[in-house]
KOLZA-317474 format. One line per field, with one value per atom (N, C-alpha, C): residue number from 1; atom name; x, y, z. Coordinates in steps of 0.2 Angstrom, whole numbers, always signed. Layout:
% KOLZA-317474
n <- [NUM:...]
atom <- [CA:...]
east <- [X:...]
north <- [Y:...]
up <- [Z:...]
//
This chain:
% KOLZA-317474
n <- [1:1:1:2:2:2:3:3:3:4:4:4:5:5:5:6:6:6:7:7:7:8:8:8:9:9:9:10:10:10:11:11:11:12:12:12:13:13:13:14:14:14:15:15:15:16:16:16:17:17:17:18:18:18:19:19:19:20:20:20:21:21:21:22:22:22:23:23:23:24:24:24:25:25:25:26:26:26:27:27:27:28:28:28:29:29:29:30:30:30:31:31:31:32:32:32:33:33:33:34:34:34:35:35:35:36:36:36:37:37:37:38:38:38:39:39:39:40:40:40:41:41:41:42:42:42:43:43:43:44:44:44:45:45:45:46:46:46:47:47:47:48:48:48:49:49:49:50:50:50:51:51:51:52:52:52:53:53:53:54:54:54:55:55:55:56:56:56:57:57:57:58:58:58:59:59:59:60:60:60:61:61:61:62:62:62:63:63:63:64:64:64:65:65:65:66:66:66:67:67:67:68:68:68:69:69:69:70:70:70:71:71:71:72:72:72:73:73:73:74:74:74:75:75:75:76:76:76:77:77:77:78:78:78:79:79:79:80:80:80:81:81:81:82:82:82:83:83:83:84:84:84:85:85:85:86:86:86:87:87:87:88:88:88:89:89:89:90:90:90:91:91:91:92:92:92:93:93:93:94:94:94:95:95:95:96:96:96:97:97:97:98:98:98:99:99:99:100:100:100:101:101:101:102:102:102:103:103:103:104:104:104:105:105:105:106:106:106:107:107:107:108:108:108:109:109:109:110:110:110:111:111:111:112:112:112:113:113:113:114:114:114:115:115:115:116:116:116:117:117:117:118:118:118:119:119:119:120:120:120:121:121:121:122:122:122:123:123:123:124:124:124:125:125:125:126:126:126:127:127:127:128:128:128:129:129:129:130:130:130:131:131:131:132:132:132:133:133:133:134:134:134:135:135:135:136:136:136:137:137:137:138:138:138:139:139:139:140:140:140:141:141:141:142:142:142:143:143:143:144:144:144:145:145:145:146:146:146:147:147:147:148:148:148:149:149:149:150:150:150:151:151:151:152:152:152:153:153:153:154:154:154:155:155:155:156:156:156:157:157:157:158:158:158:159:159:159:160:160:160:161:161:161:162:162:162:163:163:163:164:164:164:165:165:165:166:166:166:167:167:167:168:168:168:169:169:169:170:170:170:171:171:171:172:172:172:173:173:173:174:174:174:175:175:175:176:176:176:177:177:177:178:178:178:179:179:179:180:180:180:181:181:181:182:182:182:183:183:183:184:184:184:185:185:185:186:186:186:187:187:187:188:188:188:189:189:189:190:190:190:191:191:191:192:192:192:193:193:193:194:194:194:195:195:195:196:196:196:197:197:197:198:198:198:199:199:199:200:200:200:201:201:201:202:202:202:203:203:203:204:204:204:205:205:205:206:206:206:207:207:207:208:208:208:209:209:209:210:210:210:211:211:211:212:212:212:213:213:213:214:214:214:215:215:215:216:216:216:217:217:217:218:218:218:219:219:219:220:220:220:221:221:221:222:222:222:223:223:223:224:224:224:225:225:225:226:226:226:227:227:227:228:228:228:229:229:229:230:230:230:231:231:231:232:232:232:233:233:233:234:234:234:235:235:235:236:236:236:237:237:237:238:238:238:239:239:239:240:240:240:241:241:241:242:242:242:243:243:243:244:244:244:245:245:245:246:246:246:247:247:247:248:248:248:249:249:249:250:250:250:251:251:251:252:252:252:253:253:253:254:254:254:255:255:255:256:256:256:257:257:257:258:258:258:259:259:259:260:260:260:261:261:261:262:262:262:263:263:263:264:264:264:265:265:265:266:266:266:267:267:267:268:268:268:269:269:269:270:270:270:271:271:271:272:272:272:273:273:273:274:274:274:275:275:275:276:276:276:277:277:277:278:278:278:279:279:279:280:280:280:281:281:281]
atom <- [N:CA:C:N:CA:C:N:CA:C:N:CA:C:N:CA:C:N:CA:C:N:CA:C:N:CA:C:N:CA:C:N:CA:C:N:CA:C:N:CA:C:N:CA:C:N:CA:C:N:CA:C:N:CA:C:N:CA:C:N:CA:C:N:CA:C:N:CA:C:N:CA:C:N:CA:C:N:CA:C:N:CA:C:N:CA:C:N:CA:C:N:CA:C:N:CA:C:N:CA:C:N:CA:C:N:CA:C:N:CA:C:N:CA:C:N:CA:C:N:CA:C:N:CA:C:N:CA:C:N:CA:C:N:CA:C:N:CA:C:N:CA:C:N:CA:C:N:CA:C:N:CA:C:N:CA:C:N:CA:C:N:CA:C:N:CA:C:N:CA:C:N:CA:C:N:CA:C:N:CA:C:N:CA:C:N:CA:C:N:CA:C:N:CA:C:N:CA:C:N:CA:C:N:CA:C:N:CA:C:N:CA:C:N:CA:C:N:CA:C:N:CA:C:N:CA:C:N:CA:C:N:CA:C:N:CA:C:N:CA:C:N:CA:C:N:CA:C:N:CA:C:N:CA:C:N:CA:C:N:CA:C:N:CA:C:N:CA:C:N:CA:C:N:CA:C:N:CA:C:N:CA:C:N:CA:C:N:CA:C:N:CA:C:N:CA:C:N:CA:C:N:CA:C:N:CA:C:N:CA:C:N:CA:C:N:CA:C:N:CA:C:N:CA:C:N:CA:C:N:CA:C:N:CA:C:N:CA:C:N:CA:C:N:CA:C:N:CA:C:N:CA:C:N:CA:C:N:CA:C:N:CA:C:N:CA:C:N:CA:C:N:CA:C:N:CA:C:N:CA:C:N:CA:C:N:CA:C:N:CA:C:N:CA:C:N:CA:C:N:CA:C:N:CA:C:N:CA:C:N:CA:C:N:CA:C:N:CA:C:N:CA:C:N:CA:C:N:CA:C:N:CA:C:N:CA:C:N:CA:C:N:CA:C:N:CA:C:N:CA:C:N:CA:C:N:CA:C:N:CA:C:N:CA:C:N:CA:C:N:CA:C:N:CA:C:N:CA:C:N:CA:C:N:CA:C:N:CA:C:N:CA:C:N:CA:C:N:CA:C:N:CA:C:N:CA:C:N:CA:C:N:CA:C:N:CA:C:N:CA:C:N:CA:C:N:CA:C:N:CA:C:N:CA:C:N:CA:C:N:CA:C:N:CA:C:N:CA:C:N:CA:C:N:CA:C:N:CA:C:N:CA:C:N:CA:C:N:CA:C:N:CA:C:N:CA:C:N:CA:C:N:CA:C:N:CA:C:N:CA:C:N:CA:C:N:CA:C:N:CA:C:N:CA:C:N:CA:C:N:CA:C:N:CA:C:N:CA:C:N:CA:C:N:CA:C:N:CA:C:N:CA:C:N:CA:C:N:CA:C:N:CA:C:N:CA:C:N:CA:C:N:CA:C:N:CA:C:N:CA:C:N:CA:C:N:CA:C:N:CA:C:N:CA:C:N:CA:C:N:CA:C:N:CA:C:N:CA:C:N:CA:C:N:CA:C:N:CA:C:N:CA:C:N:CA:C:N:CA:C:N:CA:C:N:CA:C:N:CA:C:N:CA:C:N:CA:C:N:CA:C:N:CA:C:N:CA:C:N:CA:C:N:CA:C:N:CA:C:N:CA:C:N:CA:C:N:CA:C:N:CA:C:N:CA:C:N:CA:C:N:CA:C:N:CA:C:N:CA:C:N:CA:C:N:CA:C:N:CA:C:N:CA:C:N:CA:C:N:CA:C:N:CA:C:N:CA:C:N:CA:C:N:CA:C:N:CA:C:N:CA:C:N:CA:C:N:CA:C:N:CA:C:N:CA:C:N:CA:C:N:CA:C:N:CA:C:N:CA:C:N:CA:C:N:CA:C:N:CA:C:N:CA:C:N:CA:C:N:CA:C:N:CA:C:N:CA:C:N:CA:C:N:CA:C:N:CA:C:N:CA:C:N:CA:C:N:CA:C:N:CA:C:N:CA:C:N:CA:C:N:CA:C:N:CA:C:N:CA:C:N:CA:C:N:CA:C:N:CA:C:N:CA:C:N:CA:C:N:CA:C:N:CA:C:N:CA:C:N:CA:C:N:CA:C:N:CA:C:N:CA:C:N:CA:C:N:CA:C:N:CA:C:N:CA:C:N:CA:C:N:CA:C]
east <- [+677:+677:+680:+678:+681:+688:+691:+698:+702:+699:+702:+702:+696:+696:+701:+702:+707:+714:+715:+722:+724:+720:+721:+724:+730:+734:+734:+732:+732:+734:+739:+741:+740:+737:+736:+729:+728:+722:+717:+718:+714:+708:+702:+696:+696:+698:+697:+703:+709:+714:+711:+709:+706:+701:+696:+691:+693:+698:+701:+704:+707:+710:+705:+699:+694:+690:+689:+685:+689:+695:+699:+697:+694:+692:+684:+680:+673:+670:+665:+662:+654:+651:+644:+642:+636:+634:+635:+633:+634:+642:+646:+653:+656:+654:+656:+654:+648:+645:+649:+650:+653:+661:+664:+671:+673:+668:+669:+668:+663:+661:+667:+669:+674:+681:+683:+689:+689:+683:+682:+683:+679:+679:+686:+690:+696:+702:+701:+706:+705:+699:+698:+696:+700:+699:+694:+690:+685:+689:+687:+691:+687:+689:+686:+688:+694:+695:+691:+691:+687:+679:+677:+670:+669:+673:+672:+674:+678:+680:+676:+673:+669:+674:+680:+685:+686:+682:+681:+687:+690:+695:+692:+695:+693:+689:+683:+679:+677:+680:+679:+682:+680:+683:+691:+694:+701:+704:+701:+703:+703:+698:+697:+703:+704:+710:+717:+717:+724:+725:+719:+720:+719:+716:+714:+710:+706:+702:+696:+690:+685:+679:+674:+668:+663:+657:+652:+652:+651:+650:+656:+662:+668:+667:+665:+664:+659:+653:+648:+650:+653:+656:+660:+665:+669:+666:+661:+657:+653:+650:+647:+651:+657:+662:+664:+666:+668:+663:+657:+651:+650:+650:+649:+655:+661:+667:+666:+663:+662:+656:+652:+646:+640:+640:+634:+630:+624:+619:+619:+621:+621:+618:+617:+614:+617:+618:+620:+614:+613:+607:+609:+606:+607:+601:+603:+597:+600:+596:+597:+600:+605:+607:+608:+607:+608:+616:+620:+627:+630:+636:+640:+636:+632:+629:+622:+620:+613:+612:+616:+615:+614:+618:+617:+612:+610:+605:+600:+596:+591:+586:+584:+579:+581:+588:+591:+588:+589:+585:+588:+594:+597:+600:+600:+603:+610:+612:+619:+623:+620:+624:+622:+627:+626:+628:+624:+626:+624:+623:+622:+617:+613:+609:+613:+613:+616:+611:+611:+606:+610:+608:+611:+606:+607:+603:+596:+595:+589:+585:+588:+585:+589:+586:+590:+592:+598:+600:+603:+604:+607:+613:+618:+625:+628:+631:+635:+642:+646:+653:+656:+654:+656:+655:+649:+648:+651:+653:+657:+664:+667:+674:+676:+672:+674:+670:+673:+669:+673:+669:+672:+670:+675:+674:+679:+677:+682:+686:+683:+686:+692:+691:+696:+693:+695:+693:+696:+693:+695:+693:+698:+696:+693:+687:+684:+679:+681:+676:+670:+664:+657:+653:+652:+648:+641:+638:+631:+628:+632:+629:+630:+631:+630:+624:+620:+613:+609:+609:+606:+598:+594:+587:+584:+580:+577:+574:+570:+567:+571:+578:+583:+586:+588:+592:+588:+581:+577:+578:+580:+581:+586:+591:+597:+598:+594:+595:+588:+587:+581:+583:+582:+583:+579:+582:+578:+572:+574:+569:+566:+559:+557:+557:+557:+557:+563:+569:+575:+575:+569:+568:+567:+565:+564:+559:+554:+549:+542:+538:+531:+527:+528:+525:+531:+530:+536:+535:+541:+542:+542:+538:+539:+545:+547:+553:+551:+545:+543:+543:+541:+542:+549:+553:+560:+563:+562:+565:+563:+556:+554:+557:+560:+563:+569:+571:+577:+583:+589:+595:+598:+598:+600:+607:+611:+617:+615:+620:+619:+618:+621:+620:+613:+609:+601:+598:+600:+598:+601:+608:+611:+609:+607:+605:+597:+594:+587:+582:+584:+579:+574:+568:+562:+559:+558:+555:+547:+544:+537:+534:+536:+534:+539:+538:+542:+538:+539:+535:+534:+530:+529:+523:+524:+519:+514:+509:+505:+508:+514:+517:+522:+522:+526:+533:+534:+541:+542:+548:+549:+550:+547:+547:+548:+552:+553:+551:+548:+546:+549:+553:+556:+554:+556:+556:+564:+566:+573:+573:+578:+579:+581:+579:+581:+588:+592:+600:+603:+599:+601:+600:+606:+605:+606:+602:+601:+602:+606:+607:+605:+604:+602:+605:+605:+608:+604:+603:+600:+605:+605:+610:+607:+611:+609:+616:+616:+622:+628:+626:+632:+634:+632:+634:+628:+631:+626:+623:+617:+614:+615:+613:+614:+610:+613:+610:+603:+601:+594:+589:+591:+586:+583:+585:+583:+581:+575:+573:+572:+574:+572:+568:+562:+558:+556:+555:+553:+546:+541:+535:+534:+533:+532:+538:+537:+543:+544:+541:+543:+547:+551:+556:+554:+553:+551:+557:+559:+564:+561:+561:+558:+563:+563:+568:+564:+567:+563:+564:+560:+561:+556:+551:+547:+550:+556:+560:+567:+569:+576:+576:+579:+580:+585:+583:+587:+585:+590:+589:+590:+593:+594:+593:+591:+591:+595:+600:+604:+603:+603:+601:+607:+610:+615:+613:+616:+614:+620:+620:+624:+621:+624:+622:+625:+622:+624:+630:+632:+638:+644:+643:+649:+651:+658:+661:+663:+664:+666:+660:+661:+656:+650:+645:+639:+639:+639:+639:+632:+633:+627:+622:+616:+611:+606:+603:+599:+598:+597:+596:+590:+587:+581:+582:+580:+580:+574:+575:+569:+567:+560:+558:+557]
north <- [-232:-234:-228:-222:-216:-216:-217:-217:-222:-228:-233:-232:-229:-227:-221:-217:-211:-214:-220:-222:-227:-228:-233:-229:-231:-227:-232:-229:-233:-228:-229:-225:-228:-233:-237:-234:-238:-236:-242:-247:-253:-253:-253:-253:-259:-265:-271:-271:-269:-269:-264:-258:-254:-257:-260:-264:-269:-273:-278:-274:-269:-265:-263:-260:-257:-263:-269:-274:-277:-277:-279:-276:-270:-267:-266:-269:-269:-275:-277:-284:-283:-279:-278:-273:-273:-268:-261:-259:-252:-251:-255:-253:-253:-257:-256:-249:-248:-242:-236:-236:-230:-230:-235:-235:-232:-234:-231:-224:-222:-215:-210:-213:-209:-209:-215:-215:-210:-210:-206:-198:-197:-190:-187:-191:-189:-190:-193:-195:-192:-190:-187:-180:-175:-168:-166:-161:-159:-155:-156:-153:-146:-141:-134:-132:-132:-130:-133:-140:-144:-142:-140:-138:-132:-127:-120:-120:-124:-124:-129:-134:-139:-145:-144:-150:-154:-159:-164:-169:-171:-176:-183:-188:-195:-196:-197:-198:-205:-210:-217:-218:-224:-225:-225:-228:-229:-222:-218:-211:-207:-207:-204:-206:-212:-215:-212:-212:-209:-202:-198:-191:-188:-192:-190:-184:-182:-177:-178:-175:-176:-171:-171:-167:-173:-171:-176:-182:-182:-189:-194:-191:-195:-198:-195:-197:-203:-201:-206:-212:-212:-218:-222:-219:-223:-226:-222:-225:-232:-231:-236:-242:-241:-247:-250:-246:-250:-253:-251:-254:-261:-261:-267:-272:-270:-274:-277:-273:-276:-279:-280:-284:-280:-273:-269:-267:-267:-265:-257:-254:-246:-244:-237:-234:-227:-225:-218:-214:-208:-204:-198:-196:-189:-185:-178:-174:-166:-163:-156:-155:-150:-149:-141:-139:-132:-131:-132:-131:-125:-126:-120:-116:-120:-116:-113:-115:-113:-105:-101:-94:-91:-93:-90:-93:-99:-102:-105:-101:-103:-107:-107:-112:-119:-120:-127:-130:-127:-130:-137:-138:-145:-148:-155:-158:-156:-155:-153:-156:-162:-166:-173:-177:-184:-187:-191:-194:-202:-205:-212:-214:-220:-223:-230:-232:-239:-242:-249:-253:-256:-255:-257:-261:-267:-272:-272:-272:-272:-265:-260:-253:-249:-244:-240:-233:-231:-225:-220:-214:-209:-207:-206:-204:-199:-194:-189:-188:-192:-192:-185:-182:-176:-170:-170:-164:-166:-172:-174:-172:-171:-170:-163:-158:-151:-146:-140:-134:-131:-127:-122:-115:-111:-104:-100:-95:-91:-95:-100:-105:-109:-110:-114:-120:-126:-131:-132:-133:-134:-140:-145:-152:-151:-154:-154:-159:-165:-171:-169:-171:-169:-176:-178:-185:-184:-178:-177:-180:-181:-183:-191:-194:-202:-204:-207:-210:-204:-198:-192:-194:-192:-193:-190:-193:-191:-184:-183:-177:-171:-172:-167:-166:-171:-171:-167:-168:-165:-157:-154:-147:-145:-149:-148:-152:-158:-163:-165:-164:-167:-171:-178:-183:-182:-183:-183:-188:-194:-199:-198:-196:-195:-200:-207:-212:-212:-209:-208:-203:-199:-195:-199:-205:-210:-207:-203:-200:-203:-203:-205:-200:-193:-188:-184:-185:-183:-175:-172:-165:-164:-159:-157:-152:-151:-146:-139:-137:-130:-130:-135:-136:-136:-140:-140:-133:-129:-123:-118:-119:-114:-115:-121:-122:-118:-116:-112:-116:-112:-116:-117:-123:-124:-128:-127:-131:-136:-141:-147:-144:-138:-135:-133:-132:-131:-137:-143:-149:-151:-150:-152:-147:-141:-137:-138:-142:-144:-138:-134:-129:-132:-129:-131:-126:-126:-120:-121:-116:-116:-112:-106:-103:-97:-95:-89:-86:-79:-75:-68:-64:-57:-57:-53:-52:-46:-44:-39:-32:-31:-25:-24:-29:-29:-31:-34:-36:-44:-46:-53:-56:-61:-64:-72:-74:-81:-83:-89:-91:-98:-99:-105:-108:-114:-116:-119:-118:-120:-122:-126:-128:-122:-122:-117:-115:-119:-118:-116:-114:-112:-105:-101:-94:-93:-88:-86:-79:-77:-71:-71:-65:-65:-58:-59:-53:-52:-46:-45:-42:-45:-43:-40:-36:-34:-35:-39:-41:-42:-47:-50:-45:-38:-34:-33:-34:-34:-27:-26:-20:-19:-13:-12:-17:-19:-24:-23:-16:-15:-16:-18:-20:-27:-31:-37:-37:-39:-40:-47:-50:-57:-56:-59:-59:-66:-68:-74:-74:-78:-79:-86:-87:-94:-98:-103:-107:-106:-100:-98:-92:-92:-87:-84:-77:-73:-69:-70:-66:-61:-55:-50:-46:-46:-42:-35:-30:-23:-22:-26:-26:-21:-18:-13:-6:-5:+1:+0:-6:-8:-13:-11:-16:-21:-27:-33:-39:-44:-50:-56:-56:-62:-61:-66:-66:-72:-71:-76:-77:-83:-85:-89:-88:-91:-94:-99:-102:-106:-106:-110:-112:-117:-119:-114:-112:-107:-108:-114:-116:-116:-115:-115:-108:-108:-101:-100:-94:-93:-90:-90:-87:-92:-89:-92:-95:-102:-105:-104:-104:-103:-108:-107:-112:-112:-106:-106:-99:-99:-93:-93:-87:-86:-81:-82:-77:-73:-66:-61:-59:-62:-60:-53]
up <- [-563:-570:-574:-573:-576:-576:-570:-569:-572:-573:-577:-584:-587:-594:-595:-591:-592:-591:-588:-587:-593:-598:-603:-609:-610:-616:-622:-628:-634:-640:-643:-649:-656:-656:-662:-666:-671:-675:-676:-672:-673:-668:-670:-666:-662:-665:-661:-655:-657:-652:-646:-647:-642:-638:-642:-638:-633:-635:-631:-624:-625:-620:-615:-618:-614:-610:-614:-611:-605:-605:-599:-592:-593:-587:-586:-591:-591:-593:-589:-590:-591:-587:-588:-594:-596:-602:-599:-593:-591:-591:-588:-588:-595:-600:-606:-610:-609:-612:-609:-602:-599:-601:-601:-602:-609:-614:-621:-621:-618:-617:-614:-609:-605:-609:-612:-616:-622:-625:-631:-629:-624:-622:-619:-617:-614:-619:-624:-629:-636:-638:-644:-643:-646:-646:-651:-650:-655:-660:-666:-672:-674:-670:-671:-678:-681:-687:-692:-692:-696:-696:-691:-690:-694:-693:-696:-703:-705:-713:-717:-713:-717:-719:-718:-720:-714:-714:-708:-707:-713:-713:-713:-711:-711:-704:-705:-699:-698:-701:-700:-693:-690:-683:-683:-688:-689:-690:-694:-696:-689:-685:-679:-674:-674:-669:-672:-678:-681:-680:-681:-680:-673:-669:-662:-662:-667:-666:-671:-670:-675:-673:-678:-676:-674:-673:-669:-673:-679:-682:-682:-681:-679:-673:-668:-661:-661:-664:-665:-668:-674:-678:-673:-670:-666:-660:-657:-651:-654:-660:-663:-664:-667:-669:-662:-657:-651:-648:-648:-645:-648:-654:-658:-656:-656:-655:-648:-643:-636:-634:-640:-639:-637:-638:-636:-642:-641:-647:-646:-652:-652:-658:-659:-665:-665:-671:-672:-674:-670:-670:-674:-679:-682:-680:-679:-677:-677:-673:-672:-665:-664:-657:-656:-650:-649:-647:-651:-650:-653:-656:-659:-664:-669:-674:-672:-666:-664:-664:-662:-661:-668:-673:-679:-684:-683:-687:-682:-679:-674:-677:-683:-686:-687:-687:-687:-693:-699:-705:-707:-706:-707:-701:-701:-696:-695:-689:-687:-682:-680:-674:-675:-672:-671:-664:-662:-655:-655:-650:-650:-645:-647:-642:-641:-635:-633:-628:-630:-626:-620:-614:-608:-604:-603:-599:-602:-609:-612:-613:-611:-611:-615:-619:-623:-619:-620:-616:-622:-620:-625:-622:-626:-625:-630:-628:-632:-630:-633:-632:-634:-639:-642:-636:-634:-629:-622:-621:-615:-615:-621:-622:-619:-620:-618:-621:-621:-623:-629:-632:-638:-636:-636:-635:-639:-643:-647:-651:-654:-659:-656:-649:-646:-642:-643:-639:-632:-627:-620:-618:-617:-614:-607:-606:-599:-599:-596:-596:-593:-596:-593:-593:-587:-587:-588:-588:-589:-595:-601:-607:-608:-602:-602:-599:-603:-601:-598:-601:-599:-600:-595:-595:-601:-605:-611:-610:-605:-603:-602:-601:-600:-607:-610:-616:-622:-621:-627:-627:-622:-622:-627:-628:-632:-638:-638:-644:-646:-653:-656:-662:-661:-666:-672:-678:-684:-684:-681:-680:-673:-673:-666:-661:-664:-659:-654:-657:-653:-647:-647:-641:-635:-636:-630:-625:-628:-624:-626:-621:-623:-627:-624:-628:-632:-638:-643:-644:-645:-646:-653:-656:-663:-663:-669:-671:-668:-668:-666:-658:-655:-648:-645:-649:-647:-648:-653:-654:-649:-646:-641:-634:-633:-627:-626:-620:-619:-620:-620:-621:-614:-612:-605:-605:-599:-598:-593:-593:-588:-581:-579:-573:-571:-576:-575:-571:-573:-570:-564:-563:-557:-551:-553:-547:-546:-550:-549:-550:-555:-557:-561:-560:-564:-567:-574:-577:-577:-575:-575:-580:-582:-588:-590:-596:-598:-604:-604:-609:-606:-610:-608:-603:-598:-593:-595:-591:-592:-593:-590:-590:-596:-601:-607:-605:-599:-598:-599:-601:-602:-595:-593:-587:-587:-582:-582:-575:-574:-567:-566:-561:-559:-552:-551:-544:-543:-537:-536:-528:-527:-519:-515:-509:-505:-505:-506:-505:-512:-517:-523:-524:-526:-527:-535:-537:-544:-545:-550:-553:-560:-563:-570:-574:-580:-584:-591:-593:-599:-604:-610:-615:-621:-625:-632:-636:-641:-645:-640:-635:-631:-626:-626:-621:-615:-609:-603:-602:-601:-599:-591:-588:-581:-577:-571:-567:-565:-564:-562:-568:-574:-579:-578:-573:-571:-563:-562:-555:-553:-547:-545:-539:-539:-534:-532:-525:-523:-520:-522:-519:-517:-511:-509:-511:-515:-518:-525:-528:-535:-535:-540:-542:-548:-548:-554:-556:-562:-565:-570:-569:-573:-576:-583:-587:-589:-588:-590:-598:-602:-609:-612:-607:-610:-611:-607:-608:-611:-612:-614:-620:-625:-631:-629:-629:-627:-632:-632:-636:-632:-626:-622:-615:-611:-604:-602:-598:-596:-588:-586:-579:-577:-571:-568:-561:-559:-552:-549:-542:-539:-532:-529:-522:-517:-512:-508:-504:-503:-500:-504:-511:-516:-516:-517:-518:-525:-527:-534:-538:-544:-549:-550:-553:-554:-561:-562:-568:-572:-579:-583:-582:-582:-581:-587:-589:-595:-598:-604:-608:-612:-612:-616:-621:-627:-632:-631:-631:-630:-637:-638:-645:-646]
//
């Protein structure tokens, strides 16, 4: 389905025309929801300049198709419009996300993101075509399709997305704003490597400590930073006890503001992708 979505070329601005093209390759609810998600993610670029200047341009579905770029509400509007044209029930969700603005506005005083809920075979699922499109670093957007944000399990998406309407958490036990802010900033890699957070906070020695579980074939490294500069490697120790991994940052003797944890499967070569970050209070 993803390859079919990526192969569909359309340069017009008609939502109905694009919906017909996509529908030719999708018949079930799941196929329709997925082909819209993938087509949007690979054909609409994130409008970095618009985000930083506040000049978002035309964010209607037709406007997004014309410009081929948008901020989050543009992606959500177009996903909603295509869903309706293709017979899917969907909803635009407004809320808080730990994205570009999170580092500088940790309290997230105002809603800063939009994504979608879509009903597939009678059940609601969460999708975020914006975060599926790629990444932003140093004010530059890099296209990089990410399938994680399609029908993401609610218990995983809550780490990064808090809907203004708590019902769209799709969780039995709802998170408060304070609980959401207390959660660490995770990447999809945290879940694909099957890491599980048991606890985090200061231990009796005054050091910041994170306790995780991980599969035997997952390797972990960590680094302590102050103002984005890494401290010497010896400021972080990683210890294993039974099936638990203790990551201990020497914050009693070192001033620091963040602990970054990276992980990869032992058979994988190359660098360790980012998994989770903790603000050091």
